[in-house]
C-alpha positions, 0 to 999 in steps of 0.5 A: 457722148459723155464717155467719149469726152471722158476718154472711155470710148473712141469715136474718130469724128467726135474725138477729132471735133473735140480736139479742134475746139467744138463743144458738144450741145446734145444729140439729135434723134432721127437725124438720118436713116443709119442703123449703126448710129440708131439714127442719132447725131451729135450736135456740136458747136464751134464758137468763133474765137474772132467774134 
């Protein structure tokens, strides 16, 4: 995910979430059965600016 944040790689979903103010917290293993993503998922947080 670091390479996506640095702009070295592109991921349409993660790039969109970063531009919307989401903050990456980590990676979840065995999140779903998906060979292309190696069963990984990005854990993203949106901090509520109104709180």
